[in-house]
N, C-alpha and C positions, 0 to 999 in steps of 0.2 A: 195183388196190392196189399191185402191183409197180411200175408206171410212176410212180404218184404219190409213192411213197416214195423213188425213186431219181433222178428227173429234176429239174433245177433249175426254178425258177418259169417262166423264159422258154421252157422246152421242154415245159411241162405241156400235155396235150391239153385243149381246151375241152369235149369230151364224149367218152365212151367208149360204143360200141355193139357189142354181141355179135350177129353176123350168121351165119346158116346158111351163107352163101356171099357172095363179093364180087360185087356187081352188074356185069354185063358189057355192053358195047355189041354190036351185031350182028356186029362184026368180031372179037369175042372178047377185046377189051381192057377193063381196068377202066373202069367208067362213072363218071368223075369228077363229072359233074353230079349223078348220083344220090347219090353219097357226100356232096357238098356240101349237098344238100337235107336229108340226115340230120343233118348238123352244125348247120344253121341251125334245124332243127325243135326241137332240145332244148337248153336252156341248160346251162351248166356246172354240175356238181354242187356242193352247198354245201361250204364248208370244213369238214373233219372237226373234231369237238370235241377239246379239249385232252386228251391222254392222260397220266394221272398214273402214278406209279411202281406197279409190280405185284409186284416181287420185292425181297428184301433188298438185293441189289446195286444195283438201280435206286434204292431209297430212300436208300442211303448216298450214291450219286453225285448224286442230285437235291439233297440237303441241301448238299453241297459246292458244286455249281454255283450254287445260290441264294445262298450266302454269297460266293463268289469273284466272281461276275458281278453281284451285287446285283440278282438277278432272282427274285422270290418265285415259288414253285411252278412251276418250268420244266416245259414239256411234254417228255416223254422222247424225243420225235422232233424237237425243235428243234435246229437246227444250232449248234454251239459258236461258229463265226465269225459267224453271223447275229446272235447275241446279244451281239456285241461282244468276244468272246474273242480273245486273242492268245497268242503263244508263251510269254510270261512267265507269263501266267495258267495256261497248261497245266502249267507246273512247279508252281504252287501247288496245282492240282488233284491232281497226282501225289503231292505231299507229304502232303496231307490224306487222300487215299485210302489211302496206305500206312500212315499213322498209325492209320487205322481198321481196318487188317488186310486191306485190299483191294489187291492188287497190280496196278497198271497202270503203263505207261511213257509218257513224253512222246510217243513215236512213235505209240502207240495213241490217245492223245487227239487227235493231229493227223490221224490217218487215220480213226478211228471217231468221227465228229464229232457223234454224238448220244448221249444217255444210254442209250438202248435198245441201240445198237450197241456202245457201250463196255462195258456190263454183260455182254455175251456173251463178250468176250475177257478181262474181268477175272477174277481168281482170288483166293479167300480163301487166306491164307498163314499159316504158323506164325510166331511172333515170332522176329525175327532179331537176332543180336548185332551190336553196332557194329563199326566198323573198328578196326584196330590204331592206337593213338595213341602209340606209343612214339617215342623220339628219332629224328629224321631230319635229314639234310643233303642238300639238292637244289639243282640249278641253277634259276635264275629261269625263270618261265613266259614264253611269247612276249610277252604284254602287259606284263609286268614288264620284260622286256628292252627293249621299245619305249621305256618311260619311262627306264630306266637309260641308254640310248644318248643321250638328250638332255643328260646331264651337267648337270642343273640346279644352281644355286647352293645351294638349300635343299631337298634331296630329302625331308627329314624332315617338311616342311610341305606335304603333298599329301593332303588329307583329304576325307572325306565326313561330313556331320553332319545330325542332326535335333534340333530344339528343340521340346519339348512343354510345354503347360500341363496340369498334372494336374488331374483332375476330382474326385478324392477324396483324403483324407489318406493319405499313404504314409509309413510309418515308415522311418527310416534302416536299421534291421536287416532290414526286409523287402527293401529294395533290395540289401543286401549278399548275402543268401541267394539272391535271384533271379539276381544277377550271377554268383555262384559256380556255380550250376546251368548257366548259359549257357556259361561258360568251360570247364566240364567236358565238354560235348558238342561244342564247336566248337574243336578244338585250334589251328587256324591263328591264333586271336586271341592266342595266347601266343608267336608266332614272332618271330624277329629276322632282320634282313637285312644283308648285306654287299654293297653295290652295286659296289664295286671288284672284288671277287672273283666277282661275279655268282652268289652263293650265298645260301641262307637256311637257317635252322636252326629246328627245332621240338623243344622239350624239355619236354613236359608234366610237371607236378608240382604241388606246392602253390603256389597263387597268392597273392601278397600283395594282397588286395582293396583295401587302403588306397592302393596305388599306382594303382589303376584307378578307384575310386569316391572322389570328393572332395565335400565339403560346404561350401556357402557360405551364411553367415548374412546374410540381407537383412531380417530382421524389424524392425529399428529404422529402416530407411530410409523416408523419406516417399515418397508415390506419385510425386512429381515427379522423384525420383532413382532410382527402382527400375529402370526400363528401361535407363538408362545403366549401372547397376551390373551387370545381367544381361548386357548386351552386352559389357562389359569383361571379365567373368568368362569368357564364351564365347571371346572373342578370345584371352585368355591361354591357355586350354586348347588352342585350335587350334595354338598354337606350342609345345606341351609334349611332343609325341610324339617318341620316339627309335627310329629304325630299327634301330640296332645293339644297344641294350640294353633296349628296351621301356620302358614298355608302348606298344602300338599301338592300344589301345582305352581310352576314358575315358567314365565316366558322371559328370556333374556335377549335383548336386542343389542347387537354389536354394530355401532355406526363406524364404518371403515373409511368414510370419506366419499367425495364425489366420484372418483374414478375407480373405486373398488367396491365390489358388491358387499352389502351388509350381510351379517350372519344372524340367524334366529335360532335360539335354543328352546326347545319344548321339553320340559322336564316335569315328571310327576312321580310321586311315591307309588310303588307297585300296589299298595292297598286300594288305590282308587282307579287304576287302569290295568288293562291287559292288551294283548296283541290286537284284538278286534276293536277295542276302545280307541286305539291310535288311528285306525282307519276311519272311525266315526269323527274323531276330533280334527284330523287333518282335512277331512272333507268339509266339515263345518267351517273351519278356518278359511278354506278356499272360497266357500260360498259367501261368508261374511265379508272378506276382503274384496271380492269381486263386486259385491253390491256397493260397498263404500267407494270403491274406485270409480264406479259409474254414477256416483252422486246420490245413491239411495241409502236405505237403512237395512242392516242385516235382519232377515226374517227367517230364523231357523226353526225347524219343526221340533216340538217338544218330545221327550221320551214318552212312549205309551206305557211302559212298565219300568219304573225306576229300580235301581239296585235294592233300595229299601223294601219296596213292594215285593220284589222277587224273593228276597230273603225271608220275608214274613210267610210267603207261601211255602218255602222250603222247610221251615220249622215245623209246619203241620204235616207236610209230606213225609218227613223223616220218621214219623210214627205211624204212617199209613200201612195197612196190610199189604198193599201191592208192592211197596218197597221192601218190607220185611221178608218177602219171598225171595229176595236176592241174597239173603244172608248166607245161605249154604254155598252159593257160588263164590262169594268173597272170602268165606272161611277157608275154602279149599285153596284158593289162590294165595291167600296170606300165609297159609301153613307150608306152602311149597318152598324148599330151601334154595334151589337154583345153584348153578356152578359158580364158585368164587372167582373173582377176577384176579389174574396174576399181578403181583406187585414187585417192582424192582427193589423197593426199599420198604419192607414190611414195618420197620420200626418208625416210619414217618407218619403214622396215622394221626398222632396228636398234633401234627403240624399242617393238617389239611384245612388251610384257611384261604380266603380270597387273595390275600397278599402273596401267597406262594403259588399262585396258579399261572398257567400258560395256556395258549390256545394253538392248536394245529388245525389248519383249514385246507380243504380241497375244493376245487371247482370243476364241475362236470362240463364238458364241451356244450356249446349251444346246440349242436346237432343232436347229441344224446339227450339233452334236457328237453328239446322239442319232442323227441320220440317218447320220452318218459311221460310228458304231459298229454300228448295228443294221440299216440299210437298204442302205447302199452295198456291203458285202462280197458279198452274194448276187448282185448284178447282173452282175459280171464275174468272180466267184469270186476276189476280191482279198482281201488282208490289209491292215490299216490302214497299215502302213509303206509298202506299195506305192502306196497312194493319196497319202500324204504326199510320197513321193519323186517321184511324177508331178507334183504341184503344184510341188515344188522345181525339177524340171527345166524346167518351163514358165516360171517366173518368172526363173530364171537365164538362159534363152535370150533372154527379153525384155530383161534387164538388160545382158547382154554382147554380144548379137547373134550368138552362136555356138551351134551345135546340141549340142555335146558338152562335158561338164564332169566332171572327175575329182573324186570325192567319197570321203572315207573314211567307211565305215559302221561303227557300233558294233553288235554283236550280243551276246546274253547268253552265248554260247560254251558252253552246256551241252548240246551236241549228243549224240545217242545213238549214239556211235561203238562202244561196247562193251556187249554184252548184259548183262554182269555188273556194270556200274557204275550206281549210282543217285545222281544229284546233286540230287535234289529237296529235300534238307535240308542240302546242303553249303554252307558259308560259305567265301568266298575271292574273289580277283579272277579270275574265269573269263572275263571279257570277251574277245570276238574283235573284231579291228579289221582291216578289209580295204578295199582300194580298189575303186571301181566307176566306170566311165565311164557317166554318165547321158546318153543320146542321145535327144532328142525325136523324131528321125526326120523324115520329110518331111510328116507330117500331124499338126498339133497340135490337131485337133478332139478334144473331151473323151474320147469313147469310144475312138478310135484311140490317143490318147496313153496312156490307162490300160492298154490291152492291150499296147502297145509296152513300157512300163516294166515291167509285170508279167512279161513274157517275159524281159527282161534280168535281173531279179532271180531268176527261177526257174532261169535257166541257171547260176547260181553254185553250184558243187559244195559240198555239205555245209554250206550256209548260211555259207560264208566262213571257217570255222575253219581250213581247210588253209593259207590264205595265211600266217598267223602262224607255223604250224608249219614251213613250208618256209623262211620268211624268217629265222627265228631258230634252228631246230633241224635243218633239212634239210642236204643235202650242201653242202660248203663253196662250190663254184663257183656253185651256185644261190643261196645266201645272198648272195654278193657281187654277183651279177647283179641281184637284186631290190633290194639296197641302193643301187645306182647309179641306179635309176629316178627319174623326176621325182616330187616329192612333191605330194600333194593340198593345195590351198589352203583347203579347206572340209571340215568334218566334220559328220556328222549322227547323232543318237541319239534314237530314240523309246523313252521310258521306260515306256510303257503307262499303266495306270490306277492311281493312287496313293492313292485315297481310303481303301482298306482299310488302308494303312500310316499315313496321316496322321491319321485319325479313328477314334476308338473311343468309342461313346456312354457307356461306363462308366468309361473310364480316362483318355483324353487327347484333346487337339485341338492343332493347330499353334499355337505361341506367336506373338505379334505382334512380339517382339523379334528382332533380327538375331542369327544364330548365330555371328557372327565370320567372319573371312576363312579359307576352306578351303584357299587356296593362298598361298604367299609372294608378296608384291608384285614381287619380283625375278625370279620365274620367267619364263622365255622361253616364249612361246606357239608351239606347233607349227603353228598354222593362222591364216589371216587372219580367217576366220569360223567360229564354232562354233554349230550349230543344235541346240537341245534341244526336244523336243516331249513333252508329258505331259498326261494327263487328270486334272484335280483339280476336285472339286465339280461333276462332270458337264459340265465345259467343257474343251475343248482349249486349252492354253496353249503358245505357241511363243516361245522365248527366243533371241534373236540376240545372241551375244557378239562384240564387235568391239573394235578398238584405235582410240582417239581420235587416235593419231598417224598413222593410215592412212586413216580414213574419217570424214567428217562424220556427225553424228547424223542429219541429214535424209536422207542417202543410204541408210542402213540402215533408217530408218523407212519410206522409200519402198519398199525391197525387201521389208520385212515385210508391207506393205500389198498389194504385188503377189502375194506368196505367199498371203495370205488370200483375195484375189480369185480366184486360180487354183484354190485348194482349194474355194471356194464354187461355182465354175463346175463342177467335177467332181461335187460333191454334187448340185447341182441337175440336172445331166444324168442322173445315176443315178436320180433320182426321176421322170424322164420315161417315158412309155409305150414309146417306141421304143428305149430303152436296153437293153443286155444283149447278151451274146455269149460264146462260148467261145474259148479260145486253145489253141495246140498243147500247152502244158504241162498242160492238163486231161486230155489223152489221151496220156500219155507213151509207151505201148506202140505207138500208131499211127504215131509218128514223122512227123507231118504238117507241111507247111509252112503258114505263116499264110494264104497266098493260097488254098491248096487247102481248108483248113478253112472259110474264109469262104464259098467257093462251096457247100460242103455245108450250112452253117448257113443261108445265104440261101435255099436250096431247101426246107429242111424245118422251120426254126424259125419260130415265130410271135412277134410283138411281145409284150412283157410287158403284162399288164393287159387283154388282149383275148381 
């Protein structure tokens, strides 16, 4: 039982025999032939039945896993990553567990990867009070400094937005009260920013809800005009945010009449939200509206660590010796040149603006996406982002003819740096952005490529959060050195699984209308290519944003198809019986080289499925 619980599939013994003694040859050595006969004589034991929750902790965690992972009645011994979990969903699990009175941390979710193991370390806790939300004035965060350094012509127009079709009648007063509850527990939404001074202010107090929630009457419009009116209203709202004086959040309610569903636009400047924030905000909106619908009052849990409190901790950490030890790693990455991306129109660099962009998108089949989420991770103990970046490295090497490519990677940035900080319900722009040189190595065979890219990503200290801290908050000489490094031409962001945000059977679904331009057309793009990957409706969508003044549509379409082919090759390989293997990062304490580990695995491991 000990072995079966702790060994990965590809290392599981085909049979277990309890012997009084090891059979020996006349020379006193283990009789391998006799042992092989034992193995061949008895088939592998049957797979154990699903183990359901047995304790209160396990029941709470199982209900949360089922909801977040869309996996009914999970086995308490099922692995979080094998079920398609990722680091963003680990934050959702922490938030919901804490709300249920069960204290867990993101690090525990990532290390204790089953409900059974997590329940052992989880602890029931007393109700905690929220963080201080008094007036503050602070310097910009690293990611905010990154944007401010670009000196864009319209910095107030840099937004994120969701547009929903409401599935039941929502009264205007209900929205007002729900919004008031949200603003009360997420103080960053009331902040204002001064990019010239590189400062921002937060002065919580009475909020003028009418400046945040607006109403648009579309009841008299014919069906043929409705979509255009909604899009125009969204586009106007996108241009209405004010960094210096606020508001930086808007709800726009489109009343479409009794026989047509209303639309609701949720809009915020990127300086106050990120991808994880939207998961928190939509969850809070659901909770508040459900409470009001049932005649109660919204009671939302306060943030335990606000964006302001987190930033104050980061300012001290940026000068700490433990972080400065990362400097040599980031110097080496920053100094690496990478292979330039091919351009169809090299003379078009000055025209690389948002207004000249186009998007090419591909969607992986539901079957392959399911395999990517639920089968692939266990084979080489990889995470979804590692597999996607392996496919990206492969298609870039084929496109450019070079083995190395510098890519800027976006992460959620909510790393567990401080034991007393809980960011699971915190709203703000926490994103980390760091460069990585993707190197396909000398062997692009699927398994070797996956292991090679996995090890490159696992070598990144603290999941990359240190780069931004050193680049914008570290010692002056180091900041200047990193600023002089060659910039990446491509950025990559895996947003995780968004169905829980975009769909709610009782409340909303994505609207078909366009939510307006989230960025000013005059904004200068910092990259030649931007790759966004997200799972929606059970299928992986990959969006390639490019500039038509630099690339032909056919060039990017071909690149997107190469990526999809490279990804499918990795997935199919991981479904084969001879796939699987460990890498040095799976045994950090052993400090093994890859070649030494391969020798060990070749001697003792058996192929999967045999």
